[in-house]
Phi, psi and omega in degrees: 000150188293131183288327186259021187284139175232150180232127182214168178294145176289152180240157183309326175297338179274345190309316187288324179286326171293321173304307184296327177290316180299313182299310173309310185292321182293315174301324183284310189283334184267346179303138176080349174266318186227156182300153181304316175314312180298313179294328177295317180296312178304316178298327179300326180296331185267060172280168172299315180299318176305310181298319176299321176300309180309319182287348172284340179290123185289339178276355172261138178244125181242128183247154163240147171249123181243133171254261169271349182201172175298112184245356178195158173213161183197147183236143167244126179225117180061229180262019188236144176267134182240146163040073175264117178219134170235140178310125186305330176293348187240008173303141175089013184256358170099006182286317174304322181295317180290320177294311179311311179308312179295323172301311179298317174300314181297320182294318177308310188287349175265006172087013186275142177248346173230134178242134181249150176226133180253099192260140175291149178298131185107329183268345178305328184292324175303311185291323180295327175299328180269011173094014181274146183248147176296131177242330177165202185212152171208169179239132180236118167057036177082006180247128178281141175230155176258134182263116179237159170211160176221141165285126177269000000 
């Protein structure tokens, strides 16, 4: 695990870095599974302006994991975990687990008893290790997702 890792609420000054991290993760995880045009469209969405708009939603909790820079992000929106991304070079260091722990604490403090995740194929194993159970599958814009949930 990163020894100097801290997790905090994302701030407007983090938006550009969060966008760059998400685009880096998408390019790495979608490469070889999707056409480049599809990957480019997905990456275009994650601009600084888009992230700033998301941060303005009062019901959304957007977190960042910081070592010497932003190395991970995760969101809680209503009863769902959204957009959990960790720098691909730092997978397996406990960053995602810590982000999810903070998301789950926030969910409990909001009175939630069940937390849902729409996981990309391949990332579902990470959530299963954290106690999430398979619920089903769905496809969004040609991309398959695994649906999971956890009782808190």
